MARMAR-325534 format. One record per residue: residue number from 0; residue in three letters; y, x, z of N, C-alpha, C in turn. Coordinates in nm, 3 decimals. Each point is the difference from the previous one (the first is absolute). Last residue first. Layout:
# residues N
[NUM "ala" [Y X Z] [Y X Z] [Y X Z]] ...
# end
This chain:
# residues 120
[119 "pro" [-0.013 -0.594 -0.202] [-0.094 -0.086 -0.071] [0.018 0.008 -0.151]] [118 "leu" [0.107 0.421 0.327] [0.061 -0.127 -0.041] [-0.104 -0.084 -0.075]] [117 "glu" [-0.046 0.403 0.398] [-0.033 -0.045 -0.135] [0.065 -0.135 -0.026]] [116 "arg" [0.197 0.377 0.338] [-0.081 -0.122 -0.001] [-0.023 -0.046 -0.143]] [115 "leu" [0.169 0.441 0.328] [-0.019 -0.040 -0.139] [-0.096 -0.117 0.000]] [114 "glu" [0.341 0.250 0.375] [-0.116 -0.088 -0.022] [-0.003 -0.039 -0.146]] [113 "leu" [0.217 0.432 0.296] [0.018 -0.097 -0.107] [-0.129 -0.079 -0.015]] [112 "gln" [0.259 0.323 0.401] [-0.122 -0.059 -0.053] [0.037 -0.100 -0.108]] [111 "asp" [0.257 0.473 0.214] [-0.005 -0.146 -0.015] [-0.135 -0.042 -0.057]] [110 "gly" [0.128 0.460 0.040] [-0.064 -0.057 0.119] [-0.007 -0.152 -0.003]] [109 "val" [0.382 0.236 -0.268] [-0.131 0.062 0.019] [-0.055 -0.050 0.134]] [108 "leu" [0.345 -0.327 -0.228] [-0.006 0.129 0.068] [-0.142 0.054 0.002]] [107 "val" [0.364 -0.387 -0.249] [-0.139 0.042 0.015] [-0.003 0.142 0.055]] [106 "asn" [0.370 -0.356 -0.099] [-0.008 0.102 0.105] [-0.145 0.040 0.030]] [105 "his" [0.191 -0.303 -0.347] [-0.091 -0.051 0.104] [-0.019 0.099 0.114]] [104 "arg" [0.291 0.106 -0.366] [0.031 -0.141 0.028] [-0.085 -0.055 0.114]] [103 "glu" [-0.086 0.440 -0.172] [0.121 -0.007 0.082] [0.031 -0.143 0.041]] [102 "val" [-0.364 0.069 -0.288] [-0.027 0.068 0.128] [0.121 -0.011 0.092]] [101 "thr" [0.040 -0.168 -0.447] [-0.085 -0.083 0.087] [-0.022 0.063 0.136]] [100 "gly" [0.240 0.188 -0.398] [0.077 -0.066 0.106] [-0.082 -0.080 0.098]] [99 "asp" [-0.183 0.087 -0.494] [0.096 0.088 0.067] [0.080 -0.081 0.102]] [98 "pro" [-0.480 -0.192 -0.130] [0.133 0.019 -0.059] [0.088 0.090 0.087]] [97 "leu" [-0.523 0.088 0.044] [0.090 -0.114 0.019] [0.135 0.023 -0.069]] [96 "glu" [-0.558 0.176 0.090] [0.121 0.026 -0.078] [0.085 -0.127 0.001]] [95 "leu" [-0.416 0.226 0.311] [0.067 -0.124 -0.037] [0.131 0.036 -0.069]] [94 "val" [-0.504 0.255 0.118] [0.144 0.009 -0.026] [0.051 -0.136 -0.045]] [93 "gly" [-0.451 0.235 0.305] [0.052 -0.078 -0.111] [0.151 0.011 -0.008]] [92 "trp" [-0.256 0.249 0.310] [-0.115 -0.053 -0.073] [0.046 -0.077 -0.123]] [91 "ala" [0.219 0.426 0.337] [0.007 -0.130 -0.069] [-0.133 -0.036 -0.063]] [90 "arg" [0.115 0.420 0.227] [-0.042 -0.107 0.092] [-0.003 -0.137 -0.066]] [89 "trp" [0.151 0.400 -0.237] [-0.143 0.007 0.034] [-0.047 -0.114 0.087]] [88 "ile" [0.389 0.058 -0.368] [-0.002 -0.043 0.141] [-0.146 -0.011 0.042]] [87 "leu" [0.320 0.250 -0.400] [-0.136 -0.043 0.033] [-0.003 -0.029 0.149]] [86 "pro" [0.461 -0.046 -0.295] [-0.086 0.094 0.074] [-0.139 -0.060 0.017]] [85 "ser" [0.261 -0.164 -0.426] [0.012 -0.009 0.145] [-0.079 0.112 0.065]] [84 "ile" [0.244 0.003 -0.487] [-0.133 -0.009 0.060] [0.020 -0.003 0.151]] [83 "arg" [0.327 -0.140 -0.461] [-0.024 0.077 0.122] [-0.145 -0.017 0.042]] [82 "trp" [0.274 -0.229 -0.362] [-0.039 0.137 -0.033] [-0.013 0.089 0.123]] [81 "pro" [0.287 -0.433 0.091] [-0.094 0.025 -0.109] [-0.023 0.150 -0.019]] [80 "pro" [0.151 -0.127 0.493] [0.048 -0.023 -0.137] [-0.109 0.019 -0.105]] [79 "leu" [0.010 -0.170 0.528] [-0.064 0.105 -0.079] [0.038 -0.023 -0.146]] [78 "ser" [0.157 -0.231 0.443] [0.062 0.029 -0.129] [-0.061 0.121 -0.072]] [77 "lys" [-0.166 -0.025 0.484] [0.103 -0.089 -0.053] [0.047 0.053 -0.135]] [76 "leu" [-0.475 0.041 0.318] [0.099 0.067 -0.084] [0.097 -0.103 -0.054]] [75 "ala" [-0.380 0.067 0.426] [0.077 -0.094 -0.083] [0.106 0.078 -0.074]] [74 "ala" [-0.498 0.050 0.322] [0.117 0.059 -0.067] [0.067 -0.109 -0.082]] [73 "val" [-0.356 -0.109 0.284] [-0.002 0.142 0.035] [0.111 0.078 -0.070]] [72 "val" [-0.155 -0.536 0.163] [0.089 0.079 -0.086] [-0.003 0.145 0.048]] [71 "gln" [-0.406 -0.372 0.054] [0.107 0.070 0.071] [0.080 0.085 -0.099]] [70 "gly" [-0.404 -0.280 -0.089] [0.132 -0.053 -0.027] [0.114 0.067 0.075]] [69 "gln" [-0.497 0.096 -0.030] [0.031 -0.108 0.095] [0.141 -0.057 -0.019]] [68 "arg" [-0.160 0.372 -0.255] [-0.088 -0.113 -0.033] [0.029 -0.120 0.091]] [67 "thr" [0.411 0.316 -0.058] [-0.139 0.026 0.035] [-0.083 -0.120 -0.043]] [66 "leu" [0.471 0.125 -0.253] [-0.068 -0.074 0.108] [-0.138 0.056 0.028]] [65 "phe" [0.527 0.082 -0.252] [-0.137 0.051 0.010] [-0.065 -0.059 0.124]] [64 "ile" [0.432 -0.140 -0.344] [-0.053 0.002 0.137] [-0.145 0.044 -0.005]] [63 "val" [0.484 0.005 -0.321] [-0.144 0.022 0.007] [-0.042 0.009 0.146]] [62 "asp" [0.419 -0.167 -0.375] [-0.031 0.035 0.138] [-0.151 0.005 0.010]] [61 "leu" [0.287 0.089 -0.468] [-0.090 -0.078 0.085] [0.015 0.041 0.146]] [60 "ser" [0.279 0.016 -0.529] [-0.040 0.062 0.126] [-0.085 -0.097 0.082]] [59 "phe" [0.026 -0.001 -0.553] [0.071 -0.042 0.119] [-0.053 0.074 0.123]] [58 "arg" [-0.182 0.022 -0.454] [0.141 -0.022 -0.030] [0.084 -0.032 0.124]] [57 "met" [-0.487 0.304 -0.127] [0.057 -0.125 0.052] [0.149 -0.005 -0.025]] [56 "gly" [-0.308 0.371 -0.102] [0.004 -0.105 -0.100] [0.060 -0.131 0.048]] [55 "cys" [-0.175 0.309 0.375] [0.021 0.051 -0.136] [-0.008 -0.116 -0.100]] [54 "thr" [-0.042 0.032 0.501] [0.083 -0.099 -0.069] [0.031 0.048 -0.142]] [53 "his" [-0.417 0.075 0.401] [0.105 0.058 -0.084] [0.078 -0.114 -0.063]] [52 "ile" [-0.331 0.091 0.478] [0.028 -0.073 -0.124] [0.101 0.080 -0.082]] [51 "ser" [-0.395 0.035 0.442] [0.119 0.052 -0.067] [0.021 -0.080 -0.128]] [50 "arg" [-0.367 -0.089 0.287] [0.079 0.077 0.097] [0.128 0.059 -0.059]] [49 "cys" [-0.427 -0.414 -0.051] [0.101 0.082 -0.068] [0.086 0.069 0.106]] [48 "ala" [-0.338 -0.387 0.010] [-0.064 0.131 -0.015] [0.090 0.095 -0.077]] [47 "pro" [0.173 -0.473 -0.082] [-0.092 0.041 0.105] [-0.061 0.136 -0.033]] [46 "leu" [0.464 -0.244 -0.147] [-0.103 0.089 -0.054] [-0.091 0.043 0.114]] [45 "phe" [0.387 -0.412 -0.125] [-0.077 0.074 0.101] [-0.110 0.078 -0.069]] [44 "leu" [0.509 -0.243 -0.122] [-0.130 0.043 -0.050] [-0.067 0.081 0.109]] [43 "gly" [0.418 -0.412 -0.036] [-0.045 0.135 0.029] [-0.132 0.029 -0.067]] [42 "ala" [0.459 -0.386 0.103] [-0.123 0.040 -0.070] [-0.039 0.142 0.043]] [41 "gly" [0.406 -0.233 0.139] [-0.115 -0.068 0.057] [-0.132 0.035 -0.065]] [40 "ala" [0.420 0.081 -0.294] [0.008 -0.013 0.146] [-0.120 -0.079 0.049]] [39 "glu" [-0.073 0.254 -0.461] [0.076 -0.112 0.056] [0.002 0.004 0.152]] [38 "leu" [-0.029 0.406 -0.356] [-0.091 -0.066 0.092] [0.082 -0.108 0.071]] [37 "ala" [0.069 0.223 -0.516] [0.039 0.003 0.141] [-0.111 -0.063 0.083]] [36 "pro" [-0.056 0.076 -0.466] [0.141 0.037 0.006] [0.052 0.014 0.143]] [35 "arg" [-0.512 0.101 -0.184] [0.081 -0.108 0.058] [0.146 0.046 0.006]] [34 "gly" [-0.357 0.286 -0.150] [0.035 -0.101 -0.098] [0.083 -0.115 0.055]] [33 "leu" [-0.305 0.275 0.339] [0.051 0.048 -0.129] [0.027 -0.116 -0.094]] [32 "leu" [-0.189 0.014 0.462] [0.122 -0.074 -0.033] [0.061 0.044 -0.133]] [31 "gly" [-0.516 0.076 0.078] [0.096 -0.012 0.109] [0.117 -0.088 -0.038]] [30 "lys" [-0.400 0.211 -0.250] [0.122 -0.064 -0.050] [0.106 -0.009 0.108]] [29 "met" [-0.423 0.174 0.115] [0.061 0.088 -0.100] [0.130 -0.059 -0.054]] [28 "arg" [-0.262 -0.255 0.302] [0.058 0.116 0.068] [0.073 0.091 -0.099]] [27 "gln" [-0.244 -0.368 -0.165] [0.116 -0.049 0.075] [0.073 0.116 0.067]] [26 "pro" [-0.409 0.096 -0.224] [0.108 -0.033 -0.094] [0.128 -0.050 0.071]] [25 "leu" [-0.381 0.093 0.276] [0.056 0.120 -0.061] [0.109 -0.034 -0.102]] [24 "ser" [-0.079 -0.351 0.395] [-0.081 0.058 -0.108] [0.071 0.123 -0.057]] [23 "ala" [0.205 -0.252 0.351] [-0.132 0.041 0.048] [-0.082 0.068 -0.109]] [22 "ala" [0.505 -0.166 0.146] [-0.052 0.076 -0.115] [-0.134 0.060 0.042]] [21 "val" [0.309 -0.436 0.168] [-0.089 0.106 0.045] [-0.061 0.066 -0.124]] [20 "glu" [0.482 -0.288 0.101] [-0.121 0.016 -0.081] [-0.081 0.116 0.056]] [19 "val" [0.361 -0.327 0.255] [-0.035 0.138 -0.029] [-0.129 0.001 -0.081]] [18 "arg" [0.400 -0.346 0.208] [-0.105 0.004 -0.102] [-0.022 0.145 -0.045]] [17 "ala" [0.303 -0.109 0.355] [-0.072 -0.127 -0.005] [-0.116 0.003 -0.100]] [16 "ala" [0.257 0.384 0.318] [-0.027 -0.033 -0.140] [-0.088 -0.124 -0.004]] [15 "val" [0.189 0.123 0.406] [0.056 0.113 -0.073] [-0.018 -0.022 -0.150]] [14 "val" [0.034 -0.333 0.434] [-0.080 0.018 -0.121] [0.069 0.108 -0.084]] [13 "ala" [0.026 -0.054 0.551] [0.070 -0.013 -0.128] [-0.097 0.022 -0.116]] [12 "lys" [-0.064 0.035 0.497] [-0.056 -0.115 -0.071] [0.070 -0.026 -0.134]] [11 "thr" [0.049 0.374 0.331] [0.107 -0.099 -0.015] [-0.047 -0.132 -0.062]] [10 "arg" [-0.307 0.366 0.102] [0.102 0.014 0.104] [0.104 -0.111 -0.008]] [9 "ser" [-0.350 0.053 -0.338] [-0.044 -0.060 0.127] [0.110 -0.002 0.105]] [8 "leu" [0.041 -0.025 -0.540] [0.024 0.100 0.103] [-0.030 -0.064 0.136]] [7 "thr" [-0.208 -0.130 -0.501] [0.085 -0.044 0.111] [0.009 0.110 0.104]] [6 "ala" [-0.164 -0.122 -0.544] [0.014 0.108 0.099] [0.102 -0.043 0.105]] [5 "ser" [-0.371 -0.236 -0.388] [0.136 0.005 0.054] [0.002 0.111 0.105]] [4 "val" [-0.323 -0.051 -0.462] [0.012 -0.012 0.145] [0.148 -0.014 0.035]] [3 "cys" [-0.378 -0.036 -0.456] [0.134 0.012 0.057] [-0.004 -0.022 0.150]] [2 "gln" [-0.337 0.125 -0.470] [0.010 -0.044 0.138] [0.144 0.022 0.048]] [1 "thr" [-0.163 -0.084 -0.518] [0.052 0.097 0.095] [0.009 -0.062 0.139]] [0 "met" [-0.346 -0.109 -0.423] [0.117 -0.050 0.071] [0.040 0.100 0.108]] 
# end
């Protein structure tokens, strides 16, 4: 069973993503979002122990937030298109992949704190 969390922006208390799948196993990480036609509003994928991602083979653009282990935003990419590779963010511990437009809609800034809470 896939673990899911919610992601809340501490500064505004806004729920950035209500249901984020955690790709903890190697098969989950390798599949990622491949094969999906889109990422639904309020959904996301979290890749722990990750500092860079790619969108090769994907059909849609993503917003990407790089986080420290404590949940601090160290980088945020808007509208990363398919067939791209993100920069390597050395300070990051994990990556949160979100629907295109999420970073701008919630005004996520470098230095912000995201709280990832496990869902029942």
